[in-house]
TORPARO-772549 format. One line per field, with one value per residue (C-alpha): residue in three letters; chain; x, y, z. Coordinates in Angstrom, 1 decimal. Layout:
BEGIN
code ALA:...
unit A:...
east X:...
north Y:...
up Z:...
***
This chain:
BEGIN
code MET:SER:GLU:GLY:GLN:PRO:GLY:GLU:VAL:LEU:VAL:VAL:GLY:ALA:ASP:LEU:ALA:GLY:ALA:GLY:ARG:ALA:ASP:LEU:LEU:LEU:ARG:ASP:GLY:ARG:LEU:ALA:ASP:PRO:ALA:THR:ALA:GLY:ALA:GLY:ALA:GLU:ARG:VAL:ASP:ALA:ASP:GLY:LEU:VAL:ALA:LEU:PRO:GLY:LEU:VAL:ASP:LEU:HIS:THR:HIS:LEU:ARG:GLN:PRO:GLY:ARG:GLU:ASP:ALA:GLU:THR:VAL:ALA:SER:GLY:THR:SER:ALA:ALA:ALA:ARG:GLY:GLY:PHE:THR:ALA:VAL:LEU:ALA:MET:ALA:ASN:THR:ASP:PRO:VAL:THR:ASP:THR:ALA:GLU:ALA:ALA:GLU:HIS:VAL:ALA:ARG:LEU:GLY:ARG:ARG:GLU:GLY:HIS:ALA:GLN:VAL:VAL:PRO:VAL:GLY:ALA:VAL:SER:LYS:GLY:LEU:ALA:GLY:ALA:GLU:LEU:ALA:GLU:LEU:GLY:LEU:MET:ALA:ARG:SER:ALA:ALA:ALA:VAL:ARG:VAL:PHE:SER:ASP:ASP:GLY:HIS:CYS:VAL:THR:ASP:ALA:ARG:LEU:MET:ARG:ARG:ALA:LEU:GLU:TYR:VAL:ARG:ALA:PHE:ASP:GLY:VAL:VAL:ALA:GLN:HIS:ALA:GLN:ASP:PRO:ARG:LEU:ALA:GLY:ARG:ASP:ALA:CYS:CYS:HIS:GLU:GLY:ASP:LEU:SER:GLY:ARG:LEU:GLY:LEU:PRO:GLY:TRP:PRO:ALA:ALA:ALA:GLU:SER:THR:VAL:VAL:ALA:ARG:ASP:VAL:GLU:LEU:ALA:ARG:LEU:THR:GLY:SER:ARG:VAL:HIS:VAL:CYS:HIS:VAL:SER:THR:ALA:GLU:THR:VAL:GLU:VAL:LEU:ARG:TRP:ALA:LYS:GLY:ARG:GLY:ILE:ASP:VAL:THR:ALA:GLU:VAL:ALA:PRO:HIS:HIS:LEU:LEU:LEU:THR:THR:ASP:GLU:VAL:ALA:GLY:TYR:ASP:PRO:THR:TYR:LYS:VAL:ASN:PRO:PRO:LEU:ARG:PRO:ALA:GLU:HIS:VAL:THR:VAL:LEU:ARG:GLU:ALA:LEU:ALA:ASP:GLY:THR:ILE:ASP:ALA:VAL:ALA:THR:ASP:HIS:ALA:PRO:HIS:ALA:ARG:HIS:ASP:LYS:GLU:HIS:ALA:PHE:ALA:GLU:ALA:ALA:PHE:GLY:MET:LEU:GLY:LEU:GLU:THR:ALA:LEU:ALA:VAL:VAL:LEU:GLU:THR:LEU:VAL:LEU:PRO:GLY:ARG:LEU:ASP:TRP:ALA:GLY:VAL:ALA:ALA:ARG:MET:SER:THR:THR:PRO:ALA:ARG:ILE:ALA:ARG:LEU:ALA:GLY:GLN:GLY:ARG:PRO:LEU:ALA:LEU:GLY:GLU:PRO:ALA:THR:LEU:THR:LEU:VAL:ASP:PRO:ALA:ALA:ARG:ALA:VAL:VAL:ASP:ARG:ALA:ALA:SER:ALA:SER:LEU:SER:ARG:ASN:ASN:PRO:TRP:HIS:GLY:ARG:GLU:LEU:PRO:ASP:PRO:VAL:VAL:ALA:THR:PHE:TRP:ALA:GLY:ARG:ALA:THR:TYR:ARG:ARG:GLY
unit A:A:A:A:A:A:A:A:A:A:A:A:A:A:A:A:A:A:A:A:A:A:A:A:A:A:A:A:A:A:A:A:A:A:A:A:A:A:A:A:A:A:A:A:A:A:A:A:A:A:A:A:A:A:A:A:A:A:A:A:A:A:A:A:A:A:A:A:A:A:A:A:A:A:A:A:A:A:A:A:A:A:A:A:A:A:A:A:A:A:A:A:A:A:A:A:A:A:A:A:A:A:A:A:A:A:A:A:A:A:A:A:A:A:A:A:A:A:A:A:A:A:A:A:A:A:A:A:A:A:A:A:A:A:A:A:A:A:A:A:A:A:A:A:A:A:A:A:A:A:A:A:A:A:A:A:A:A:A:A:A:A:A:A:A:A:A:A:A:A:A:A:A:A:A:A:A:A:A:A:A:A:A:A:A:A:A:A:A:A:A:A:A:A:A:A:A:A:A:A:A:A:A:A:A:A:A:A:A:A:A:A:A:A:A:A:A:A:A:A:A:A:A:A:A:A:A:A:A:A:A:A:A:A:A:A:A:A:A:A:A:A:A:A:A:A:A:A:A:A:A:A:A:A:A:A:A:A:A:A:A:A:A:A:A:A:A:A:A:A:A:A:A:A:A:A:A:A:A:A:A:A:A:A:A:A:A:A:A:A:A:A:A:A:A:A:A:A:A:A:A:A:A:A:A:A:A:A:A:A:A:A:A:A:A:A:A:A:A:A:A:A:A:A:A:A:A:A:A:A:A:A:A:A:A:A:A:A:A:A:A:A:A:A:A:A:A:A:A:A:A:A:A:A:A:A:A:A:A:A:A:A:A:A:A:A:A:A:A:A:A:A:A:A:A:A:A:A:A:A:A:A:A:A:A:A:A:A:A:A:A:A:A:A:A:A:A:A:A:A:A:A:A:A:A:A:A:A:A:A:A:A:A:A:A:A:A:A:A:A:A:A:A:A:A:A:A:A:A
east 1.5:-1.0:-4.5:-6.7:-4.1:-3.8:-0.5:1.5:1.9:4.1:3.1:6.1:5.9:2.3:0.7:-2.2:-4.8:-2.7:-2.0:1.7:3.7:3.6:4.1:1.2:1.4:-1.6:-1.8:-4.7:-7.2:-6.0:-3.5:-0.6:2.6:4.9:7.9:6.6:6.6:7.9:10.9:8.5:6.1:5.6:7.0:5.0:6.8:4.2:6.4:4.2:1.0:-1.9:-3.6:-7.3:-9.8:-11.5:-14.1:-17.8:-20.5:-24.0:-25.6:-24.7:-26.9:-25.4:-28.4:-28.2:-30.6:-32.5:-30.3:-27.1:-26.6:-25.9:-24.0:-23.4:-22.2:-18.8:-18.3:-19.8:-17.7:-14.6:-15.3:-15.8:-12.4:-10.8:-12.2:-11.0:-14.3:-14.4:-18.1:-21.1:-24.8:-26.8:-30.0:-33.3:-34.6:-33.6:-35.8:-37.2:-37.2:-35.3:-38.5:-38.4:-36.0:-35.4:-34.5:-32.1:-30.4:-30.0:-28.2:-26.0:-25.1:-24.2:-21.9:-20.2:-19.7:-18.8:-18.0:-14.7:-16.1:-18.6:-22.1:-24.7:-28.4:-30.6:-34.2:-37.2:-39.4:-42.6:-43.6:-42.5:-41.4:-45.0:-45.3:-48.6:-47.7:-44.7:-42.3:-41.0:-38.9:-38.7:-38.1:-35.3:-33.8:-33.9:-32.7:-29.2:-28.7:-29.3:-30.7:-30.4:-30.9:-34.2:-34.9:-37.3:-34.5:-35.6:-39.0:-39.9:-41.9:-44.5:-47.2:-46.4:-48.3:-46.4:-43.1:-44.1:-44.9:-41.6:-39.7:-41.5:-40.9:-37.1:-36.5:-37.0:-33.9:-31.8:-32.5:-32.7:-34.9:-32.9:-35.2:-35.1:-36.3:-38.3:-41.9:-43.2:-46.2:-43.9:-41.4:-43.8:-43.7:-41.7:-39.2:-35.6:-33.4:-33.2:-36.0:-34.6:-33.6:-31.6:-34.5:-36.7:-34.2:-33.7:-37.5:-37.0:-39.4:-37.6:-37.5:-37.7:-35.3:-38.3:-39.3:-36.4:-36.2:-39.9:-39.7:-36.6:-38.4:-41.3:-39.1:-37.0:-40.2:-41.3:-37.9:-38.4:-41.9:-40.9:-37.5:-36.1:-33.3:-33.7:-31.0:-31.3:-30.0:-28.1:-28.6:-28.5:-29.8:-28.8:-32.3:-32.0:-28.7:-30.6:-33.2:-30.4:-28.7:-32.0:-32.7:-29.2:-29.3:-32.3:-30.9:-33.0:-31.4:-30.9:-27.9:-27.3:-25.1:-24.0:-23.0:-19.6:-21.3:-23.2:-19.9:-18.4:-20.8:-23.4:-26.4:-23.9:-23.3:-27.0:-26.8:-25.6:-28.4:-25.9:-28.0:-24.9:-25.6:-29.2:-29.4:-31.9:-31.8:-30.6:-27.4:-27.8:-26.5:-23.0:-24.4:-25.9:-22.6:-20.7:-23.1:-22.9:-19.1:-19.2:-21.8:-19.7:-16.6:-18.4:-20.2:-23.7:-23.7:-22.2:-21.0:-20.1:-22.2:-21.7:-25.3:-23.4:-26.1:-24.9:-27.1:-26.9:-26.4:-29.9:-31.3:-29.1:-28.5:-31.7:-32.9:-32.3:-36.0:-36.3:-32.9:-32.6:-31.4:-28.0:-24.2:-21.3:-19.4:-17.6:-14.2:-14.0:-15.7:-12.4:-10.9:-13.7:-13.5:-9.7:-10.3:-13.1:-12.2:-8.8:-6.6:-8.4:-7.8:-11.4:-10.9:-8.0:-7.3:-8.9:-12.0:-11.9:-11.7:-14.7:-16.9:-16.1:-15.4:-16.1:-19.3:-20.9:-20.0:-21.6:-24.8:-25.2:-24.2:-21.3:-19.2:-16.2:-15.9:-14.6:-12.4:-9.2:-5.9:-4.7:-3.4:-6.0:-8.4:-9.5:-6.9:-9.3:-7.7:-7.0:-3.6:-3.8:-1.3:-2.5:-0.3:-1.4:-3.6:-5.0:-7.5:-10.6:-11.3:-14.7:-13.5:-11.1:-13.9:-14.4:-18.1:-20.1:-21.7:-20.2:-22.4:-19.3:-19.7:-16.0:-14.8:-12.0:-11.6:-8.3:-8.9:-6.8:-6.1:-5.5:-6.1:-2.9:-4.3:-7.4:-7.4:-10.5:-9.9:-6.3:-7.1:-5.9:-9.0:-7.3:-3.6:-2.5:-0.7
north -30.4:-31.6:-32.7:-29.9:-27.2:-25.4:-25.3:-26.7:-30.5:-32.1:-35.8:-37.5:-40.5:-41.6:-44.1:-42.3:-45.1:-47.3:-44.5:-44.1:-42.4:-38.6:-35.9:-33.9:-30.4:-29.4:-25.6:-23.3:-26.2:-27.0:-29.2:-27.1:-27.6:-29.7:-27.8:-24.6:-26.1:-23.7:-24.5:-24.9:-27.4:-30.6:-33.5:-36.8:-39.9:-41.8:-44.5:-47.6:-45.7:-45.2:-41.8:-41.9:-39.1:-38.6:-41.3:-40.4:-42.3:-42.1:-43.6:-42.5:-42.2:-39.5:-39.5:-35.8:-34.2:-36.4:-39.3:-37.8:-40.7:-42.9:-40.5:-36.9:-35.0:-34.6:-38.2:-39.7:-37.5:-38.3:-42.0:-41.1:-39.4:-42.4:-44.5:-42.2:-40.4:-36.7:-36.5:-38.3:-38.1:-37.8:-39.8:-38.2:-40.4:-38.1:-36.4:-34.2:-35.9:-34.0:-33.3:-29.5:-26.9:-25.7:-29.2:-29.7:-26.4:-27.3:-30.5:-28.6:-26.0:-28.7:-30.2:-26.9:-26.2:-29.6:-31.9:-33.6:-34.3:-32.6:-33.3:-33.5:-33.7:-36.3:-35.1:-37.4:-38.4:-38.3:-36.2:-37.8:-40.9:-41.9:-42.7:-40.9:-37.3:-35.9:-33.9:-30.4:-31.7:-28.5:-26.3:-28.5:-28.5:-24.7:-24.1:-23.3:-27.0:-27.7:-31.2:-33.5:-37.0:-37.9:-41.1:-42.5:-45.0:-47.3:-47.3:-48.3:-46.0:-48.7:-46.5:-46.7:-43.5:-41.6:-43.0:-41.9:-38.4:-38.2:-39.2:-36.7:-34.0:-34.5:-34.7:-30.9:-30.2:-33.3:-35.0:-38.7:-40.9:-43.4:-46.3:-48.6:-51.5:-53.8:-54.6:-54.7:-56.7:-59.5:-59.2:-58.9:-56.5:-58.9:-60.1:-59.8:-62.1:-63.7:-66.2:-69.6:-72.8:-71.0:-68.7:-71.7:-73.5:-70.4:-69.7:-66.1:-64.5:-64.0:-61.6:-63.4:-62.1:-61.3:-58.5:-56.6:-57.5:-56.9:-53.3:-52.7:-54.1:-51.7:-48.7:-49.2:-49.3:-46.1:-44.5:-45.5:-44.1:-40.7:-40.3:-39.7:-41.1:-43.9:-45.2:-48.5:-48.5:-51.4:-54.1:-57.5:-60.2:-62.0:-61.4:-57.7:-57.8:-59.6:-56.8:-54.1:-55.8:-56.0:-52.3:-51.0:-53.0:-51.0:-47.7:-47.0:-44.4:-46.6:-46.7:-48.9:-49.3:-52.2:-52.1:-53.5:-56.0:-57.6:-58.2:-60.3:-61.4:-64.1:-65.6:-67.8:-64.8:-64.9:-68.5:-67.3:-64.8:-61.9:-58.7:-57.0:-58.8:-57.7:-55.4:-54.2:-55.6:-58.8:-60.7:-63.2:-66.6:-67.0:-67.4:-63.9:-62.5:-64.0:-62.4:-59.0:-59.0:-59.9:-57.2:-54.5:-55.6:-55.5:-52.2:-53.5:-52.2:-48.7:-47.8:-48.9:-47.2:-47.9:-47.7:-46.7:-47.2:-46.5:-47.5:-46.9:-50.0:-49.9:-50.1:-52.9:-55.2:-57.1:-60.5:-60.7:-60.2:-57.1:-55.4:-52.4:-52.9:-51.7:-51.8:-49.5:-49.2:-46.0:-46.9:-50.3:-49.9:-49.5:-52.4:-54.7:-53.7:-54.4:-57.8:-59.0:-57.4:-55.8:-58.5:-61.3:-59.4:-58.6:-54.8:-52.5:-49.2:-47.3:-49.4:-48.6:-44.8:-45.1:-47.1:-45.3:-41.7:-40.5:-42.4:-41.7:-38.0:-38.1:-39.8:-37.1:-34.3:-33.2:-30.9:-30.6:-34.3:-37.3:-35.0:-36.1:-35.7:-33.1:-29.5:-27.0:-29.6:-29.7:-31.1:-33.8:-37.2:-40.3:-41.9:-45.7:-48.4:-51.5:-53.8:-52.7:-55.0:-54.9:-56.6:-54.4:-53.2:-51.7:-49.7:-47.8:-46.5:-42.8:-43.5:-43.1:-46.5:-50.0:-52.1:-53.1:-56.3:-56.5:-56.6:-59.1:-59.8:-59.1:-56.9:-54.5:-51.2:-49.0:-45.4:-43.4:-39.9:-38.1:-34.5:-32.5:-29.3:-29.3:-29.8:-33.0:-34.6:-37.8:-38.7:-42.2:-42.0
up 26.1:28.8:27.9:26.8:26.4:23.0:21.2:18.3:18.2:15.6:15.0:13.4:11.1:11.5:9.2:7.6:7.7:5.4:2.9:3.8:6.6:7.0:9.6:10.9:12.4:14.6:14.8:15.7:15.3:11.7:10.0:8.9:6.9:9.1:7.7:9.4:13.0:15.6:17.8:20.8:19.1:21.1:19.2:19.3:17.9:16.0:14.7:14.6:15.1:12.8:12.4:11.8:11.4:14.7:15.2:15.1:17.0:15.6:18.7:22.2:25.3:27.5:29.9:30.6:31.3:33.7:34.7:35.8:38.2:35.2:32.9:32.2:29.1:30.8:31.8:28.6:26.3:28.4:27.7:24.1:23.9:25.6:22.8:20.1:19.4:18.6:18.0:19.5:18.6:21.8:21.6:22.5:25.2:28.0:30.6:29.3:25.8:23.1:21.1:20.9:19.6:23.2:24.4:21.5:22.0:25.7:24.9:22.4:25.0:27.5:24.9:24.2:27.9:29.3:26.3:25.5:22.1:19.8:21.1:18.4:19.6:18.0:17.9:18.7:15.9:18.0:20.9:24.2:22.1:22.3:18.6:18.2:17.0:15.2:17.3:16.3:13.5:11.4:14.4:15.7:12.2:12.0:15.6:16.6:17.2:13.5:14.2:11.2:12.7:14.3:16.3:18.9:19.8:22.5:20.8:17.3:15.2:14.6:12.9:9.2:8.4:11.1:9.7:6.2:7.4:9.3:6.2:4.0:6.6:7.0:3.3:3.1:5.1:4.2:7.5:8.3:10.4:12.5:13.3:16.3:14.1:16.4:16.1:19.7:18.6:17.4:20.2:23.1:26.0:28.3:25.7:26.9:24.8:21.4:20.7:20.2:21.9:24.6:25.6:25.9:28.2:30.3:30.5:29.2:26.7:23.4:20.4:17.0:14.4:12.2:14.7:13.4:9.7:9.0:10.3:8.1:5.1:5.7:6.2:3.1:1.1:2.7:2.0:-1.7:-1.7:-0.1:-1.7:1.7:3.9:6.5:8.8:10.6:14.2:15.7:13.1:14.8:12.5:9.3:7.9:8.2:6.3:3.5:3.4:3.3:0.4:-1.5:-0.8:-1.7:-4.9:-5.9:-5.1:-2.0:0.3:3.4:5.7:8.7:11.7:13.9:17.5:18.7:21.0:18.2:16.4:19.2:21.9:21.3:23.1:25.0:27.4:28.4:29.8:33.2:33.6:34.0:33.4:32.0:28.8:28.6:25.6:23.1:20.4:22.1:21.6:18.8:18.0:16.4:12.9:13.0:14.3:11.4:8.9:10.6:10.4:6.7:6.0:7.8:5.8:2.4:3.2:3.4:6.9:6.6:10.1:13.6:16.3:20.0:21.4:24.6:27.3:30.8:33.8:37.5:39.6:41.0:37.5:36.2:39.2:39.1:37.9:34.2:33.2:35.3:34.6:32.4:28.8:27.6:28.0:27.8:24.5:23.8:25.2:23.6:20.2:18.2:20.2:19.2:15.5:15.6:17.3:15.0:11.6:11.4:13.0:11.1:7.8:7.0:7.1:6.5:8.2:5.4:6.0:9.7:8.9:6.6:8.9:12.1:10.9:7.4:6.7:10.1:9.6:6.2:7.5:10.2:7.9:10.2:8.1:10.5:11.3:9.3:7.2:5.4:7.3:4.9:5.0:6.0:7.4:11.0:13.4:14.5:14.7:16.7:17.1:17.4:18.5:16.6:18.8:22.3:24.3:27.9:30.2:30.4:34.0:34.5:37.5:35.2:32.9:32.5:32.4:35.7:35.1:35.3:33.1:31.0:29.1:28.4:32.0:32.6:28.8:27.0:24.0:21.9:23.8:20.7:21.5:22.3:21.8:20.6:19.3:18.6:16.6:17.8:21.4:23.2:24.7:25.7:26.1:27.3:30.6
***
């Protein structure tokens, strides 16, 4: 079976995320009884491979509409499929901003027409991401796009009263506000790296870790006040992890994600002024990275989310202080999790499935994603070779952009095939 064609596929002898070996029959978009496979079914030898529920990314920038020179729905979801993802949440900072029902429905239609994975629109919290007036939260939720996640990502909702109103509003339809936790008044408008000894030596304005953790502390209190759900985007500091542990210990409905680059890269990368490593929130010192890995392993941080942020060369290739924030992440996210948590024994395959599929699907309220690999369930899965490794080549990326922080680095190369509702969206080779 070639990529994208429908038909029966019999996956033989896969390891079901550490739960034992089994055969899987993909038929008509569902998992069927392998004993009923037809004579013409394609047979896939999965000996030595792990089968995971299709991965779900809570935090993707697809750039369409508005910046198709950097990424499109087609190219971004092709990169997602290459990375094992079967669903991506498309952030609202497009042009126009996804702050109306019509805009959300447009993104959803683009996904249905051009996507190699399910595209789920994220609605803006405030009109135009300006932080002054609530966007059409209810209309987006009741639209055909059925938006459940709202975020001004790239901008912090700094007004506590507006944040409270947003949390109260989304509670009515079981929505969640995903906060870009960074107080700009503490960070400063020109900040571009972690505040510390290195930023001083490099002469670059820095973000203190407190600019993140203080916003998270405020928001978990607002979640407790409103009885609503809050989600913390791209956690990057040890102080934020402490706040999350405190909040979860008191039963506050808070979830959090960490980006792959914050699990492996440190401020050391910034020393060469390479703008590839300029990201928001910034790369942190090694002691923060260690805490983030521990927090993901023990469940304090609930999910891995890529913050895939493609940029055209004319936006990224500048002096460090003037370059755009962000780096690619969809194709290498699982590789980084293997390198930092699975291979060192911090996380097993069931844990990977939880943090990269089932929990993100639950947070986003995606009924057809993150499902068990069982009879009658959607045939949405990723086949993984835990032993494969390769040197990352940015020129080989499915993304239109090349701001790849892993270029030239050897990492696991785990994804063998990705199936979304029975359709092959990626096949190695």
